[in-house]
C-alpha positions in Angstrom: -13.8 -21.2 4.9 -11.5 -21.2 1.8 -10.0 -18.6 -0.2 -9.0 -19.5 -4.1 -5.9 -18.6 -5.2 -5.2 -17.5 -8.5 -2.7 -20.1 -8.7 -2.6 -23.7 -9.4 -0.6 -26.6 -8.7 0.3 -27.3 -12.1 1.3 -23.6 -12.5 3.6 -23.7 -9.4 4.9 -26.8 -9.8 6.2 -25.3 -13.2 7.3 -22.2 -12.0 10.0 -23.8 -9.5 11.5 -25.6 -12.4 13.3 -22.2 -13.0 12.7 -20.1 -9.6 13.1 -22.0 -6.1 10.7 -21.0 -3.3 10.2 -18.8 -1.4 8.8 -16.5 -4.3 5.7 -13.8 -4.1 3.9 -13.9 -7.1 1.5 -11.5 -8.5 -1.7 -11.8 -10.5 -1.5 -9.7 -13.7 -5.0 -9.9 -14.8 -6.2 -9.3 -11.2 -4.5 -6.1 -10.8 -5.7 -5.0 -14.1 -9.1 -5.8 -13.6 -9.0 -3.8 -10.2 -7.8 -0.6 -11.4 -10.5 -0.6 -13.4 -12.8 -0.8 -11.0 -11.7 1.5 -8.8 -11.9 3.9 -11.7 -15.2 3.1 -12.8 -16.7 3.7 -9.0 -15.2 7.0 -9.1 -16.4 8.2 -13.6 -18.6 10.6 -11.8 -15.6 12.6 -10.8 -13.7 14.0 -14.2 -11.1 14.8 -12.4 -10.8 11.8 -10.7 -7.0 9.7 -10.3 -5.8 7.3 -7.6 -1.9 7.8 -6.9 -0.9 4.0 -6.1 1.0 4.2 -3.1 4.2 2.6 -4.1 5.8 2.0 -0.9 3.1 -1.0 -0.8 4.9 -2.7 -3.8 8.3 -0.7 -5.1 8.4 -2.9 -8.4 8.6 -1.0 -11.8 7.1 -3.8 -13.8 3.9 -3.7 -11.5 4.0 0.2 -11.6 4.4 0.3 -15.3 1.1 -2.2 -15.5 -0.8 0.9 -13.1 0.6 3.6 -15.2 -0.9 1.4 -18.4 -4.4 1.8 -16.6 -3.9 5.7 -16.1 -3.0 5.4 -12.5 -0.3 7.6 -10.5 1.9 7.5 -8.0 2.0 8.3 -4.5 6.2 8.5 -2.9 7.1 9.4 -0.3 11.3 9.3 -0.7 14.0 9.7 -2.5 14.1 6.2 -3.6 10.7 6.2 -4.7 10.5 9.4 -6.2 13.3 8.4 -8.2 11.8 4.4 -9.1 8.5 6.3 -10.4 10.8 9.0 -12.6 12.3 6.4 -14.0 8.9 4.2 -15.0 8.0 7.1 -17.0 5.8 9.2 -14.4 5.8 12.9 -14.8 4.4 15.8 -13.2 1.0 15.7 -11.7 1.3 11.8 -12.6 3.3 12.1 -9.1 1.9 12.8 -5.6 4.4 13.7 -2.7 3.4 13.0 0.6 6.2 12.2 3.5 7.2 13.4 6.9 10.3 14.5 8.8 11.2 15.4 5.4 15.0 15.7 4.1 16.4 18.5 1.6 17.5 16.4 -1.4 13.6 14.3 -1.3 11.8 18.0 -1.7 14.4 19.2 -4.0 13.6 15.7 -6.3 10.0 16.3 -6.1 9.5 20.0 -6.9 12.3 18.7 -10.1 9.9 16.6 -11.1 6.9 18.3 -11.1 5.2 16.4 -8.7 2.7 17.5 -6.1 3.5 18.1 -2.9 2.0 17.6 0.1 3.5 19.2 3.2 2.5 17.5 6.0 3.3 20.1 8.8 3.4 23.9 9.0 6.6 24.5 9.5 7.6 22.4 6.4 6.3 25.7 4.7 9.8 27.9 5.3 11.8 25.1 5.3 11.0 24.0 1.7 10.7 27.8 0.7 15.1 27.3 0.8 15.3 24.1 -1.2 12.9 24.4 -4.4 10.4 26.8 -5.7 6.6 27.0 -5.1 4.3 25.5 -7.9 1.3 26.7 -8.6 -0.5 23.6 -7.5 0.2 22.4 -3.5 -0.9 20.4 -0.8 -1.3 20.1 2.8 -2.3 17.1 5.2 -5.1 17.8 7.4 -5.0 15.8 11.1 -8.7 16.6 12.9 -7.5 15.4 16.0 -9.3 13.6 18.5 -11.1 9.8 17.8 -12.5 8.4 14.0 -15.6 6.8 14.9 -17.8 5.2 12.5 -21.2 4.0 14.5 -19.4 4.6 17.9 -16.9 2.2 17.1 -13.4 3.8 16.8 -11.3 2.9 13.7 -8.6 5.1 14.5 -7.2 7.7 17.1 -5.6 10.7 14.1 -5.3 12.7 18.1 -1.9 10.2 18.0 -0.7 10.0 14.5 2.2 12.0 13.7 1.2 12.8 10.7 -0.8 16.4 9.4 -1.8 19.5 10.8 -4.4 21.2 13.0 -7.2 23.0 10.9 -6.1 26.1 12.3 -2.2 24.9 11.1 -4.3 24.2 7.3 -5.9 27.6 7.2 -2.6 29.5 8.2 -0.3 27.4 5.3 -3.2 27.9 3.1 -2.3 31.5 3.5 1.1 31.5 3.3 1.1 29.6 0.5 -1.2 32.1 -1.2 1.4 34.5 -0.8 4.0 32.8 -2.2 1.9 32.7 -5.5 0.5 29.4 -5.1 -3.3 29.1 -7.2 -4.7 25.8 -6.6 -5.1 24.1 -3.2 -5.5 20.4 -2.2 -6.7 18.9 1.6 -5.2 15.4 2.4 -5.9 13.3 5.2 -5.6 9.9 5.9 -7.9 8.3 9.6 -8.0 4.8 9.9 -6.2 2.1 8.3 -7.7 -1.1 6.5 -11.7 -0.2 7.1 -13.8 -3.1 6.1 -16.9 -1.0 5.7 -18.2 1.3 2.8 -19.0 3.8 5.0 -14.6 5.1 5.9 -14.4 7.0 2.4 -17.6 8.9 2.9 -17.2 9.7 6.3 -13.8 11.2 5.8 -15.1 13.0 2.9 -17.6 14.8 4.7 -14.6 15.9 7.3 -12.5 17.2 4.4 -15.6 18.6 2.1 -16.6 20.8 5.0 -13.4 21.7 5.9 -13.0 22.8 2.0 -15.7 24.9 2.3 -15.0 26.5 5.1 -11.1 27.7 4.2 -12.5 28.8 0.6 -14.9 30.7 2.7 -12.1 32.2 5.0 -9.2 32.6 2.5 -11.2 33.1 -1.5 -8.9 30.1 -2.6 -9.7 27.4 -5.0 -9.7 24.1 -3.6 -8.5 22.0 -6.8 -8.7 18.4 -5.1 -9.5 16.5 -2.1 -7.6 13.4 -1.5 -8.9 10.7 0.0 -5.5 8.5 0.8 -5.8 5.0 1.6 -7.6 3.2 4.4 -10.1 1.1 2.2 -9.0 -2.4 3.3 -9.1 -6.4 2.2 -10.6 -9.0 3.5 -7.6 -11.1 5.0 -9.6 -13.7 6.2 -12.3 -15.4 4.2 -15.2 -14.4 6.2 -14.3 -10.6 6.2 -16.7 -8.7 4.4 -15.5 -7.7 0.7 -15.6 -4.0 0.8 -17.6 -2.8 -3.0 -15.5 -0.2 -4.3 -18.9 0.9 -6.3 -20.8 1.4 -3.3 -18.0 3.2 -1.7 -17.5 6.0 -4.6 -21.4 6.2 -4.7 -21.5 7.3 -1.1 -18.9 9.9 -1.6 -21.0 11.1 -4.7 -23.9 11.8 -2.6 -21.6 13.7 -0.4 -19.9 15.9 -3.1 -23.6 16.8 -4.5 -24.9 17.3 -0.6 -21.6 19.6 0.1 -19.6 20.7 -2.7 -21.8 21.4 -5.5 -24.3 24.2 -3.9 -20.9 26.2 -2.9 -20.0 25.8 -6.5 -17.0 23.5 -6.0 -18.1 21.0 -8.3 -15.0 21.1 -10.1 -13.1 19.7 -7.1 -11.5 16.6 -8.4 -11.5 13.7 -6.2 -7.8 11.6 -5.6 -7.4 8.3 -3.8 -3.7 6.9 -2.8 -4.7 3.2 -2.0 -1.8 0.6 -1.9 -3.3 -2.6 -0.2 -6.7 -2.4 -1.9 -5.1 -2.2 -5.2 -2.6 -5.3 -4.9 -3.0 -6.9 -1.5 -5.2 -9.5 -3.1 -3.2 -9.8 -6.2 0.1 -11.1 -4.7 0.9 -14.5 -2.8 4.0 -16.0 -1.1 4.7 -19.3 -2.6 6.6 -21.5 -0.1 7.3 -25.1 0.8 7.3 -27.0 3.6 10.8 -28.5 4.5 10.5 -29.7 8.3 8.0 -31.0 10.4 8.0 -30.9 14.2 6.2 -32.6 16.8 6.7 -31.2 20.5 4.2 -29.8 22.8 2.6 -28.5 19.2 2.4 -29.6 16.0 5.1 -27.2 13.5 5.3 -27.2 9.6 8.6 -25.6 9.0 8.6 -23.8 5.2 11.7 -22.2 3.3 9.8 -18.5 4.1 10.6 -16.7 7.1 9.7 -13.2 8.6 12.0 -11.8 6.4 10.2 -12.5 3.3 6.6 -11.4 5.1 6.8 -9.9 8.6 3.7 -8.5 9.0 2.4 -11.9 10.9 5.2 -11.3 13.2 4.9 -7.7 14.4 1.3 -7.1 14.1 0.2 -10.5 14.1 -1.7 -9.9 11.5 -3.7 -12.4 9.7 -2.7 -14.5 6.2 -5.2 -17.2 5.0 -3.3 -20.3 3.8 -4.2 -22.8 1.5 -2.3 -26.0 0.9 -1.9 -26.3 -2.9 -3.8 -29.6 -4.3 -5.4 -29.9 -1.0 -8.0 -27.4 -1.5 -10.8 -29.4 -1.1 -9.3 -32.1 1.7 -10.7 -31.4 5.6 -8.6 -29.2 7.5 -8.4 -31.6 10.1 -5.1 -30.9 11.4 -3.6 -27.9 13.6 0.0 -26.6 13.0 1.9 -23.8 13.6 3.5 -22.9 10.6 6.7 -21.0 10.9 10.3 -20.0 9.1 13.4 -20.7 10.6 14.6 -17.0 12.2 15.9 -17.1 15.6 13.3 -15.5 16.6 9.6 -17.3 18.0 7.5 -14.9 16.5 8.5 -16.2 13.4 4.9 -17.5 12.5 2.8 -17.3 9.4 0.4 -18.9 11.4 -0.6 -20.1 14.9 -3.0 -23.5 15.9 -4.1 -22.9 12.4 -7.0 -25.6 11.0 -4.7 -27.2 7.8 -5.3 -30.0 5.7 -2.5 -32.7 6.7 0.8 -31.4 5.4 3.6 -33.3 3.9 7.0 -32.5 3.3 7.1 -31.2 0.2 4.0 -29.2 -0.2 3.3 -25.9 -1.8 1.7 -23.6 -0.1 0.3 -19.9 -1.3 -0.1 -17.9 1.8 -2.9 -14.7 0.7 -2.7 -11.9 0.4 0.5 -10.6 0.2 0.6 -7.8 -2.6 1.1 -5.0 -0.6 3.5 -4.5 2.4 4.3 -8.2 1.5 8.1 -7.8 -0.7 8.7 -4.2 0.5 8.7 -4.7 4.2 11.5 -7.5 3.9 14.8 -7.2 5.7 18.1 -9.6 6.2 18.0 -10.3 9.6 20.1 -13.7 10.4 22.0 -13.4 6.9 18.3 -14.6 5.4 18.1 -13.1 1.7 15.5 -11.3 -0.1 13.1 -13.5 -2.0 12.1 -13.2 -5.7 9.3 -11.7 -7.3 7.4 -13.5 -10.4 4.3 -12.1 -12.4 1.9 -14.1 -13.4 1.3 -12.6 -17.2 -2.3 -12.8 -18.3 -1.4 -15.2 -20.7 -0.3 -17.2 -18.2 2.9 -16.9 -18.3 5.4 -15.9 -15.5 8.0 -13.7 -15.5 11.0 -12.5 -13.1 10.1 -9.3 -12.0 12.8 -9.2 -9.5 16.0 -11.8 -9.0 16.1 -13.8 -5.8 19.2 -11.8 -3.7 22.7 -14.1 -3.6 25.0 -14.3 -0.2 27.3 -12.0 -3.1 24.1 -9.5 -2.8 24.6 -9.6 1.0 28.0 -8.7 1.0 28.2 -5.6 -1.8 28.0 -3.1 0.6 30.7 -3.4 2.6 33.9 -1.7 2.6 36.1 -4.4 2.2 39.6 -2.4 1.4 41.0 -3.3 4.8 42.0 -6.8 3.7 39.0 -8.9 4.4 38.4 -11.6 1.8 34.2 -13.1 2.3 
């Protein structure tokens, strides 16, 4: 099976005249259409809002596209908050979900008027010495145990460092109520990159039931439930592609079953998707620059794990297309590698691909989230450029490639070092 890239060989050949490979490329048209699909899927809920996980792809040009589509942002650090503010997000357009949170992060989150989502009960008194409590605040819930769908364990919340027990959640809301908080949110993340329409509805059932119990016990207004992320994308061509309309409908049914009879039909649904929003609409474009024939067949490209580390650290699969050879048989088996001094620096292992010649351009799919953002400078490798493929077909540089001067810019050279 083959995935179809959103860029052609002819377009890449034009781009590289100005921007050398490797570079991350993003599809504006795909991003906008996907944002609209998500909003349509939850249009039954008047208060619905998606808070894009900034950590997935922290580029202001991409955040601006999402902002124009009515999407908010989820931030987890001072720098992400700063970026959100510079792009123009304001107040409750920003969700701050952090853990092991420094004082200055809480202070900025408060100053920006963002919705603060507390990860732990101990953070409440810590926060109290930093900033005022707002009328609307949220807490992160961890129900513990295993999270399973049809007896298949999807993840193990009991082993996660995030969130509070139900008892701590209730005590936290009681404490916040005493501090004048009037509207409360519940947040939870129980599984990552799920390829099933049943994840959000099952998570919603858990959180809706908890919301009903807490409202009955404390008499507080539960304003929203944040289903967080976890809706995955099909990295492999044969993987199931989530139907976001079916997911939204599944959540609606649980909402009407559990919340509406309790008089909680004003509760807003929030999501916090990163991978689903952008992963399929980004790719890493790289060029074959070496070949090696020893015990295996190797193709060396000018990108490396510093540009995309998911295959190296997770063994993650990313599909590869050899541009211009989409219809040729995949009758060669290669390891596709970068140039780091690490044997795990491989984008593909024993991958069946068309015959690759030196100079061919490869598209590594689904890097629009957790791609560039996880880059690093090991071996002195420099971060690549980011380019936006506009709806009109033009290519715009939205982050230039790093230079050697950038790499040394933070060194203290007052003691006579000349680099």
